[in-house]
Backbone bond lengths (Angstrom), bond angles and torsions (degrees), N, CA, C in turn:
res aa  C-N    CA-C-N  psi(-1)  N-CA   C-N-CA  omega(-1)  CA-C   N-CA-C  phi
1 M - - - 1.459 - - 1.560 109.31 -
2 H 1.314 113.96 141.60 1.454 119.58 178.23 1.528 106.75 -126.37
3 F 1.321 116.44 123.56 1.472 124.81 179.92 1.480 107.37 -114.02
4 I 1.333 116.78 130.44 1.492 124.04 174.79 1.528 108.68 -112.06
5 V 1.331 114.70 132.21 1.483 119.59 177.72 1.527 109.59 -122.32
6 C 1.269 114.06 117.76 1.472 121.56 174.25 1.529 109.73 -78.75
7 I 1.254 118.84 122.23 1.466 125.02 -178.53 1.551 111.01 -124.88
8 K 1.316 116.90 161.64 1.454 119.81 177.57 1.510 111.21 -144.48
9 Q 1.340 113.63 142.22 1.447 118.64 172.71 1.501 108.66 -88.63
10 V 1.317 118.84 126.83 1.472 124.56 179.66 1.500 113.52 -119.63
11 P 1.371 119.44 159.12 1.379 118.10 179.71 1.518 113.11 -60.21
12 E 1.335 116.75 145.60 1.508 120.56 -174.92 1.463 112.47 -76.26
13 G 1.373 117.15 -31.88 1.510 120.04 -179.43 1.461 112.20 -136.06
14 T 1.293 115.78 -162.93 1.486 119.08 -176.58 1.550 110.20 -93.48
15 E 1.304 117.92 -5.33 1.438 119.66 178.20 1.543 112.31 -83.32
16 V 1.271 114.94 88.87 1.491 121.05 -176.51 1.526 110.64 -122.40
17 E 1.324 114.60 154.62 1.469 118.90 175.74 1.543 108.45 -103.76
18 I 1.327 113.92 149.58 1.436 120.34 -172.18 1.572 110.14 -122.93
19 D 1.287 116.58 133.12 1.466 121.65 172.12 1.527 105.72 -78.03
20 E 1.272 117.50 103.45 1.470 120.98 -174.88 1.527 109.42 -67.90
21 E 1.344 119.40 -29.37 1.430 121.58 -178.93 1.511 112.52 -69.80
22 K 1.367 113.48 -46.22 1.470 117.72 -172.88 1.481 109.42 -96.71
23 G 1.288 122.96 -13.52 1.451 126.02 179.64 1.512 113.12 69.42
24 I 1.356 117.20 38.52 1.440 122.97 -179.09 1.516 109.24 -130.17
25 L 1.312 115.86 159.37 1.477 121.45 175.65 1.483 110.58 -72.71
26 K 1.334 116.22 142.74 1.424 121.47 172.92 1.603 107.55 -87.02
27 R 1.351 116.70 112.28 1.463 118.41 -169.91 1.558 109.77 -99.86
28 E 1.332 118.77 -23.47 1.431 117.48 -174.15 1.538 110.24 -74.12
29 G 1.331 117.22 135.21 1.487 121.56 -178.61 1.464 116.24 73.07
30 V 1.306 118.27 9.80 1.480 122.58 179.72 1.566 109.34 -96.94
31 D 1.299 118.56 138.28 1.466 123.67 177.40 1.545 106.00 -58.58
32 S 1.324 115.42 122.65 1.481 118.27 -175.14 1.542 110.08 -135.63
33 K 1.340 110.74 170.29 1.542 118.77 -179.36 1.502 107.77 -150.84
34 L 1.272 115.07 170.07 1.455 123.85 176.06 1.529 110.41 -70.36
35 N 1.304 117.19 126.10 1.472 120.32 178.89 1.513 108.14 -52.23
36 V 1.363 117.41 129.57 1.453 121.16 -169.96 1.486 111.34 -63.71
37 Y 1.302 121.58 -39.23 1.474 122.55 -179.89 1.561 111.14 -64.51
38 D 1.317 117.35 -29.20 1.511 122.11 178.83 1.516 109.63 -68.91
39 A 1.309 120.14 -26.54 1.421 122.81 178.43 1.505 110.25 -65.23
40 Y 1.320 119.93 -38.10 1.463 123.66 174.21 1.516 111.96 -68.57
41 A 1.311 118.67 -36.80 1.445 121.64 176.42 1.535 109.77 -64.82
42 L 1.320 116.69 -42.69 1.468 119.99 178.73 1.489 111.89 -62.70
43 E 1.302 114.44 -46.46 1.506 118.77 -179.92 1.485 110.00 -60.46
44 A 1.312 121.04 -35.89 1.437 123.32 178.89 1.543 111.81 -63.38
45 A 1.342 112.54 -44.58 1.438 117.22 179.82 1.530 113.76 -66.59
46 V 1.291 116.68 -42.25 1.442 121.47 178.25 1.544 113.02 -65.35
47 A 1.325 116.94 -37.79 1.429 120.82 174.36 1.486 114.76 -63.03
48 L 1.335 116.16 -37.87 1.454 122.57 177.66 1.511 109.71 -68.79
49 K 1.325 115.09 -41.50 1.486 120.43 176.98 1.540 110.38 -58.90
50 E 1.328 115.35 -44.42 1.458 119.87 176.26 1.502 115.38 -60.91
51 T 1.347 117.58 -34.91 1.413 122.92 -179.55 1.493 115.03 -82.55
52 Y 1.375 116.75 -44.28 1.490 122.17 -173.62 1.520 113.71 -108.14
53 G 1.382 115.48 -6.78 1.487 116.26 -177.22 1.535 110.21 85.25
54 G 1.345 114.47 166.25 1.453 119.33 179.05 1.477 113.80 118.84
55 T 1.280 115.66 -158.96 1.466 122.52 -177.83 1.510 113.23 -136.58
56 V 1.353 115.54 155.39 1.488 122.84 -179.57 1.508 109.22 -115.88
57 T 1.316 119.36 123.28 1.466 122.67 173.53 1.473 110.66 -111.45
58 V 1.339 119.95 133.85 1.492 118.92 176.86 1.492 105.68 -108.15
59 L 1.317 114.60 146.94 1.507 122.42 -178.25 1.486 108.95 -133.63
60 S 1.317 118.35 133.42 1.497 123.01 176.40 1.544 110.31 -141.26
61 M 1.293 114.71 168.40 1.402 123.40 177.17 1.476 108.50 -136.30
62 G 1.387 118.18 133.56 1.457 121.94 179.63 1.449 110.54 159.03
63 P 1.386 115.70 -171.19 1.503 119.35 -179.22 1.567 108.69 -66.67
64 L 1.294 114.36 169.50 1.476 121.30 -178.25 1.544 112.32 -56.11
65 Q 1.282 116.42 -31.55 1.475 117.44 -179.34 1.518 112.50 -64.90
66 A 1.323 118.82 -15.52 1.451 121.75 177.18 1.528 112.80 -68.50
67 Q 1.353 116.70 -8.45 1.454 121.18 168.80 1.488 112.58 -54.47
68 D 1.325 117.23 -27.22 1.499 121.52 -178.43 1.494 112.90 -61.63
69 V 1.358 117.34 -39.63 1.422 117.94 -178.02 1.525 113.04 -75.27
70 I 1.361 114.55 -26.58 1.399 117.66 176.30 1.579 110.37 -74.65
71 K 1.297 118.55 -35.83 1.432 122.71 171.76 1.564 110.01 -62.88
72 E 1.304 114.06 -41.27 1.479 117.00 173.83 1.584 114.07 -60.99
73 A 1.286 112.78 -35.55 1.457 117.14 177.91 1.543 112.23 -65.66
74 Y 1.418 115.52 -32.45 1.433 119.68 174.00 1.514 111.90 -57.86
75 T 1.346 116.68 -35.42 1.421 118.88 -174.48 1.538 110.47 -82.99
76 L 1.325 114.58 -4.11 1.520 121.96 177.78 1.520 111.05 -107.27
77 G 1.309 117.83 3.71 1.458 122.39 173.96 1.495 118.08 113.98
78 A 1.321 116.89 -0.41 1.462 118.93 175.91 1.547 112.75 -69.10
79 D 1.319 117.77 145.08 1.470 120.91 -178.18 1.506 114.97 -95.37
80 D 1.304 116.11 -27.41 1.477 120.80 -173.21 1.502 108.16 -152.03
81 G 1.375 116.33 155.97 1.429 119.81 -176.45 1.516 111.76 -148.39
82 Y 1.294 113.86 143.98 1.492 122.04 178.97 1.530 111.69 -132.42
83 L 1.269 116.76 135.62 1.471 121.43 177.50 1.507 110.57 -122.49
84 L 1.294 118.11 121.99 1.510 123.96 171.31 1.510 106.58 -82.45
85 S 1.319 117.71 117.14 1.388 121.43 -177.03 1.544 111.89 -143.45
86 D 1.250 118.09 111.36 1.448 125.41 -175.20 1.495 110.51 -166.89
87 R 1.309 120.82 142.00 1.441 121.52 -179.01 1.516 110.53 -62.10
88 K 1.356 118.05 -22.80 1.428 122.09 176.23 1.495 113.11 -67.11
89 F 1.319 118.39 -22.45 1.455 121.25 176.98 1.537 112.05 -85.91
90 A 1.317 118.48 -14.83 1.436 120.64 -168.77 1.619 110.87 -67.72
91 G 1.273 113.30 145.76 1.521 120.36 173.77 1.531 110.01 80.19
92 A 1.297 118.70 12.65 1.448 119.78 -178.51 1.465 113.45 -64.73
93 D 1.366 117.89 141.66 1.474 119.64 173.68 1.572 106.33 -88.45
94 T 1.279 118.07 -170.41 1.475 118.84 -177.32 1.466 117.76 -62.56
95 L 1.337 113.78 -33.80 1.507 118.81 179.18 1.522 109.97 -72.54
96 A 1.329 115.06 -48.18 1.505 115.66 176.00 1.531 115.02 -59.24
97 T 1.335 112.68 -39.26 1.500 117.65 178.54 1.526 108.50 -63.78
98 S 1.341 118.41 -46.60 1.460 122.71 -177.51 1.539 108.06 -61.64
99 Y 1.301 118.38 -37.24 1.483 125.26 -178.70 1.567 106.21 -64.63
100 A 1.297 118.94 -55.21 1.504 122.19 -175.42 1.591 109.29 -59.23
101 L 1.324 115.35 -46.96 1.428 119.76 -177.26 1.558 110.69 -68.15
102 S 1.309 116.52 -35.36 1.480 116.20 179.21 1.588 111.54 -72.06
103 E 1.313 115.64 -32.09 1.435 117.93 175.03 1.560 114.04 -71.16
104 A 1.360 114.67 -28.81 1.465 116.93 172.86 1.517 110.91 -72.27
105 I 1.307 117.06 -38.81 1.481 119.49 179.38 1.568 110.28 -62.89
106 R 1.333 114.84 -36.21 1.507 117.35 177.73 1.532 110.69 -57.97
107 R 1.324 117.79 -28.49 1.417 123.56 -174.29 1.517 113.93 -95.16
108 L 1.341 117.24 -0.34 1.459 122.87 175.69 1.469 106.75 -97.22
109 P 1.407 117.17 162.92 1.474 121.68 171.25 1.549 110.22 -50.15
110 P 1.310 117.70 139.78 1.511 120.38 -177.66 1.546 112.77 -49.79
111 A 1.301 114.80 135.58 1.460 119.54 -179.53 1.479 113.00 -97.83
112 D 1.311 119.99 145.32 1.456 125.09 173.28 1.465 111.39 -84.66
113 V 1.402 115.27 -44.23 1.447 118.38 176.25 1.596 106.07 -140.12
114 I 1.323 114.68 133.82 1.484 121.65 172.28 1.522 105.87 -105.34
115 F 1.324 111.64 131.91 1.470 117.73 -179.55 1.571 108.89 -114.97
116 C 1.340 115.12 143.01 1.503 123.51 172.27 1.512 106.69 -138.00
117 G 1.305 114.64 148.51 1.480 119.21 167.59 1.507 108.54 -65.41
118 M 1.302 118.06 152.92 1.447 117.44 -173.91 1.521 113.25 -65.30
119 Q 1.407 117.82 -22.06 1.438 119.39 175.19 1.527 104.86 -167.42
120 T 1.373 115.86 179.19 1.417 120.32 177.13 1.551 108.26 -115.68
121 T 1.350 113.43 152.72 1.475 117.22 -177.17 1.520 111.38 -74.87
122 D 1.299 121.51 -12.71 1.427 118.95 179.51 1.560 112.47 -97.98
123 G 1.282 117.24 -20.42 1.477 120.48 179.78 1.457 111.99 -113.66
124 D 1.279 121.14 -44.55 1.473 127.53 176.94 1.538 110.99 64.54
125 T 1.302 118.48 24.66 1.486 119.60 -177.92 1.524 113.25 -82.26
126 A 1.402 117.40 -33.25 1.450 121.81 -173.92 1.489 113.45 62.89
127 Q 1.326 116.88 26.44 1.466 117.81 -173.55 1.592 114.84 -106.37
128 V 1.342 115.99 -19.64 1.514 118.43 -170.78 1.505 109.68 -69.11
129 G 1.410 117.82 -44.47 1.406 117.72 -179.20 1.518 115.86 -58.17
130 P 1.335 117.72 -55.88 1.475 121.31 174.14 1.521 111.85 -55.56
131 G 1.348 115.77 -35.58 1.437 117.67 -179.14 1.529 113.12 -66.17
132 I 1.306 117.11 -37.47 1.492 124.55 178.25 1.581 104.31 -65.50
133 A 1.311 118.15 -45.31 1.464 119.46 -177.61 1.472 112.42 -63.05
134 E 1.365 117.67 -39.37 1.482 118.96 -178.27 1.565 109.96 -69.86
135 L 1.362 115.86 -38.98 1.460 117.27 177.22 1.467 115.78 -64.76
136 L 1.342 114.16 -31.82 1.531 119.68 178.71 1.482 111.55 -93.29
137 E 1.376 116.01 2.10 1.506 120.81 179.55 1.479 111.06 54.52
138 L 1.333 117.88 49.19 1.460 122.64 -178.49 1.550 106.85 -110.66
139 P 1.334 118.61 150.14 1.451 123.25 168.67 1.532 107.93 -67.16
140 H 1.290 116.41 142.20 1.484 117.90 179.12 1.598 113.93 -149.48
141 A 1.277 109.86 157.52 1.521 115.79 175.71 1.484 106.02 -132.24
142 S 1.356 114.26 144.63 1.478 119.14 177.24 1.591 109.00 -113.26
143 Y 1.328 114.62 160.10 1.479 120.58 178.44 1.499 111.48 62.67
144 V 1.306 120.60 37.68 1.458 121.31 -179.68 1.496 109.41 -72.60
145 S 1.339 116.84 125.98 1.459 125.03 -177.88 1.481 114.74 -111.93
146 K 1.388 115.85 -7.84 1.471 118.60 177.90 1.506 108.72 -156.51
147 I 1.379 114.81 136.70 1.424 120.25 170.21 1.563 109.85 -113.58
148 S 1.317 117.73 115.96 1.385 122.88 -176.58 1.489 115.77 -79.94
149 G 1.331 116.88 -32.85 1.441 123.19 -179.72 1.467 113.09 156.06
150 M 1.325 116.28 -177.32 1.465 123.43 179.21 1.509 109.59 -130.46
151 E 1.369 115.25 138.00 1.463 117.53 -177.57 1.553 107.29 -163.61
152 D 1.371 114.29 142.36 1.441 119.06 176.99 1.524 115.10 49.11
153 G 1.326 117.19 42.46 1.410 120.28 176.30 1.485 116.39 75.15
154 C 1.301 114.33 17.33 1.502 120.11 -179.07 1.532 110.52 -132.11
155 I 1.288 117.48 159.48 1.431 124.04 173.58 1.520 106.25 -121.98
156 F 1.363 115.56 141.09 1.439 123.60 -174.99 1.498 110.45 -111.20
157 V 1.337 119.03 116.01 1.445 121.26 -172.83 1.549 109.15 -133.55
158 E 1.358 114.54 168.84 1.392 122.73 171.29 1.553 105.30 -123.69
159 A 1.409 113.93 135.07 1.418 120.78 179.04 1.500 110.40 -116.69
160 D 1.384 115.00 128.81 1.479 120.41 177.45 1.490 110.86 -81.04
161 M 1.301 115.95 107.28 1.525 120.69 -177.42 1.525 112.24 -97.96
162 G 1.377 118.00 19.25 1.390 123.03 175.21 1.570 111.45 82.58
163 D 1.298 117.78 -54.65 1.482 119.75 179.17 1.520 113.24 -100.70
164 G 1.380 115.06 7.74 1.428 119.18 179.29 1.530 111.48 175.18
165 I 1.291 116.87 173.10 1.486 122.56 -179.80 1.527 108.18 -111.70
166 E 1.348 118.00 126.13 1.444 120.17 174.78 1.495 109.66 -97.13
167 E 1.368 117.48 133.04 1.431 119.94 171.94 1.558 109.25 -98.45
168 L 1.274 115.57 125.15 1.487 120.09 -169.26 1.534 109.92 -128.47
169 R 1.284 113.14 143.71 1.446 124.02 168.15 1.487 108.30 -116.67
170 I 1.369 114.05 116.53 1.481 120.48 -171.36 1.527 108.18 -118.42
171 G 1.313 114.40 128.21 1.461 119.50 174.10 1.517 113.42 -67.94
172 L 1.307 116.51 144.11 1.495 123.14 175.66 1.554 108.18 -89.57
173 P 1.388 112.91 146.64 1.475 130.00 -1.14 1.526 110.76 -76.16
174 C 1.341 116.21 154.87 1.410 121.24 177.78 1.575 111.62 -150.72
175 L 1.276 114.60 174.20 1.464 120.06 175.13 1.541 110.97 -124.96
176 L 1.271 115.27 137.72 1.481 121.61 -179.35 1.521 111.13 -127.69
177 T 1.363 119.86 133.53 1.422 119.41 167.02 1.503 108.65 -107.22
178 V 1.310 119.31 140.28 1.441 122.78 -164.84 1.522 112.39 -118.71
179 T 1.341 116.81 153.95 1.464 122.41 176.09 1.543 110.97 -100.18
180 K 1.290 115.44 176.20 1.465 122.92 176.73 1.568 112.67 -69.83
181 D 1.317 116.53 -16.34 1.490 120.80 -179.48 1.504 113.47 -78.70
182 L 1.334 115.71 -8.77 1.440 121.05 -172.79 1.550 110.45 -67.96
183 N 1.306 119.65 -43.99 1.469 120.21 -172.22 1.499 109.58 -164.43
184 Q 1.330 117.16 -174.26 1.474 122.92 172.65 1.450 106.19 -119.74
185 P 1.378 119.35 109.93 1.435 122.47 -179.92 1.557 112.20 -58.14
186 R 1.360 113.55 139.67 1.427 120.90 177.63 1.475 112.11 -70.68
187 L 1.307 117.31 160.52 1.501 119.35 172.96 1.489 110.95 -83.14
188 P 1.325 120.29 154.15 1.451 123.76 179.63 1.553 108.48 -56.14
189 S 1.348 116.07 140.24 1.415 121.30 -177.31 1.526 108.66 -96.47
190 Y 1.356 113.50 127.18 1.484 121.05 177.42 1.507 109.16 -60.44
191 K 1.372 114.78 -40.39 1.507 117.30 -177.62 1.521 109.22 -65.62
192 L 1.345 117.97 -42.07 1.442 118.49 177.09 1.463 113.45 -68.32
193 K 1.325 116.92 -33.01 1.477 119.72 176.40 1.510 111.84 -60.36
194 K 1.327 116.09 -44.41 1.490 120.33 175.57 1.483 110.61 -62.99
195 A 1.334 116.01 -43.50 1.458 119.44 -172.96 1.460 112.96 -73.17
196 T 1.338 119.68 -23.13 1.446 122.49 -175.13 1.512 112.10 -112.59
197 Q 1.339 119.47 8.58 1.431 120.28 -173.68 1.537 111.36 -63.36
198 N 1.260 119.97 -24.11 1.477 122.37 -179.52 1.552 110.83 -105.23
199 R 1.307 116.20 5.92 1.504 119.33 179.57 1.548 107.06 -73.29
200 K 1.287 115.10 128.57 1.407 120.75 -177.05 1.555 114.79 -79.33
201 V 1.293 115.84 153.37 1.435 120.17 170.91 1.565 108.31 -100.60
202 N 1.297 118.20 128.50 1.452 121.43 -179.97 1.513 106.92 -79.43
203 V 1.372 115.79 115.35 1.428 123.10 178.54 1.521 110.47 -98.47
204 W 1.297 119.56 119.73 1.438 124.44 -178.90 1.555 109.69 -112.55
205 D 1.313 118.40 130.06 1.436 121.30 171.74 1.532 109.25 -94.83
206 S 1.287 116.34 -174.48 1.498 119.34 -177.00 1.548 109.78 -64.99
207 K 1.324 120.56 -24.66 1.418 122.15 179.12 1.465 113.86 -69.72
208 A 1.376 116.82 -23.14 1.486 119.45 175.78 1.484 112.74 -70.05
209 L 1.335 115.30 -19.87 1.480 118.31 178.09 1.539 110.40 -94.74
210 E 1.259 114.74 46.73 1.501 122.85 -177.61 1.542 106.96 -56.42
211 G 1.353 113.36 130.63 1.451 117.07 178.00 1.589 111.46 101.36
212 A 1.339 114.52 -17.78 1.465 118.45 175.94 1.554 107.83 -79.81
213 D 1.363 116.88 160.72 1.436 121.92 -177.54 1.481 108.59 -89.27
214 P 1.378 118.92 105.35 1.467 120.68 -177.50 1.517 114.33 -61.93
215 S 1.340 117.29 -16.41 1.510 118.65 178.49 1.503 111.78 -71.01
216 H 1.340 117.79 -8.45 1.495 122.37 177.47 1.526 112.11 -97.71
217 F 1.313 117.07 1.80 1.478 120.29 -177.29 1.500 111.09 -93.22
218 G 1.337 112.72 148.58 1.496 122.18 167.62 1.566 116.37 60.32
219 L 1.291 115.99 -159.57 1.389 122.75 -177.06 1.553 111.99 -58.18
220 D 1.362 115.56 -44.35 1.440 118.36 -175.81 1.580 110.84 -67.32
221 G 1.294 115.17 -26.40 1.476 120.42 -179.05 1.491 115.02 -89.85
222 S 1.352 115.75 3.20 1.480 119.31 -173.36 1.564 109.02 -94.24
223 P 1.308 117.12 123.04 1.469 118.22 -179.24 1.460 111.25 -77.61
224 T 1.355 119.68 -13.56 1.522 118.50 176.05 1.522 106.66 -112.00
225 Q 1.324 115.09 143.81 1.485 119.22 177.83 1.537 106.65 -126.10
226 V 1.326 114.07 144.39 1.451 121.99 -180.00 1.608 104.71 -81.90
227 E 1.284 115.68 123.68 1.485 118.84 179.62 1.520 112.84 -72.33
228 R 1.401 111.30 -43.40 1.477 117.60 -179.91 1.481 110.33 -152.64
229 I 1.334 120.43 141.49 1.416 124.13 178.92 1.538 105.65 -136.64
230 F 1.321 115.91 139.03 1.433 118.63 177.69 1.498 109.56 -158.84
231 P 1.361 116.95 154.22 1.485 118.82 178.55 1.517 109.71 -76.25
232 P 1.320 121.20 154.07 1.416 122.82 176.92 1.510 111.08 -59.58
233 P 1.314 120.33 127.17 1.453 123.18 -179.18 1.530 110.32 -65.37
234 K 1.353 115.47 140.99 1.400 119.87 174.86 1.501 113.54 -86.19
235 A 1.282 117.62 106.23 1.475 120.56 -174.54 1.524 108.70 -93.89
236 H 1.384 113.90 133.98 1.438 117.75 -176.76 1.565 107.85 -118.17
237 S 1.327 115.65 5.62 1.484 119.34 176.65 1.479 106.71 -131.31
238 K 1.327 114.35 160.73 1.469 121.96 -179.70 1.559 111.11 -143.45
239 E 1.271 111.40 154.19 1.484 120.23 177.28 1.563 109.14 -123.04
240 L 1.294 117.68 143.34 1.401 123.26 174.43 1.510 111.05 -106.31
241 W 1.300 121.47 115.49 1.431 125.14 -174.73 1.582 107.96 -106.17
242 Q 1.242 117.67 141.73 1.455 121.10 172.91 1.504 108.87 -131.06
243 G 1.316 116.46 154.32 1.512 118.78 177.91 1.514 107.54 148.14
244 S 1.281 115.59 -175.05 1.454 121.80 -177.44 1.501 109.09 -76.62
245 P 1.354 120.33 162.23 1.463 119.78 178.47 1.521 115.02 -58.82
246 D 1.344 116.17 -38.10 1.477 118.18 176.45 1.511 112.07 -62.76
247 A 1.283 117.71 -47.56 1.469 122.52 178.51 1.452 113.49 -61.15
248 L 1.312 117.40 -40.92 1.465 124.01 -176.17 1.577 107.15 -70.14
249 S 1.375 116.89 -41.03 1.447 117.24 -177.95 1.503 112.23 -67.38
250 Q 1.406 117.83 -34.77 1.434 121.50 175.73 1.542 111.24 -67.47
251 K 1.336 118.30 -38.52 1.435 120.32 176.09 1.468 114.31 -66.28
252 F 1.361 116.09 -37.94 1.441 121.84 -179.01 1.539 106.17 -66.60
253 Y 1.328 119.11 -45.11 1.415 122.79 -179.03 1.571 109.66 -60.81
254 A 1.288 117.81 -43.30 1.433 122.17 179.19 1.579 110.61 -62.64
255 K 1.267 115.90 -39.81 1.426 121.44 176.83 1.495 113.88 -61.94
256 L 1.318 115.74 -41.10 1.475 118.91 -179.03 1.484 110.14 -67.74
257 K 1.355 117.64 -36.17 1.438 121.24 177.66 1.465 112.03 -67.83
258 E 1.319 115.24 -38.97 1.457 121.44 177.38 1.561 111.57 -58.26
259 L 1.353 115.33 -43.77 1.426 122.61 -177.48 1.516 110.55 -83.05
260 K 1.381 118.79 0.02 1.399 123.98 174.58 1.528 114.63 68.02
261 Y 1.397 113.24 30.47 1.460 117.93 175.98 1.544 109.95 -91.66
262 L 1.345 117.12 -2.10 1.472 122.21 176.83 1.538 107.07 -124.46
């Protein structure tokens, strides 16, 4: 069995720098960590490997410092890791990100199950996992909260749809995005850290995706553009407003316009 887990390095706190011209976060040199939802996806893949055998490959896209989360994944049970890192990938929206990751997956050994966290803490779109599945033409399920097992070329899962739980049998290969209810991620293993300290991270630039359409990479290949991005302002003063709901809503609207949030 071969399991692929898409992971992402995200800013560790709220103190981030923004490229005002491009409307994107500056990720290089920023204190970062493994996206919390991806830890649950990685745990799911490693647990299945321990039960059914096989290997776990992690895949990420970002600046070279994102190698750190791949090395962390090695201490959590991943066997191999790949990082897409090239200025041509920078500034990608969810579709361009899905495209680059799907093209990388095409060049890896065939996967039985691809795992993604249900969303990232810096974007919260929950679009990349399903986007990868659509581009690879794979069956997929989102918000998976339980994996019951694998049998006869299928995986049995439960998906939390908000107003109910769906029990699904999905043929392999497939893609799953997972929630925090799925499992409890293990702690990094000191033994694995020592054993994998010299294990390399495979870094691929855009040339490694030979045959892919470069017009779909990065900021230039993104059909959606961020009009404005800014960190939440730190307010040290407060006002208490009283009145009817209609009056308060009008006052709130006027305040937002005054502060140029509208």
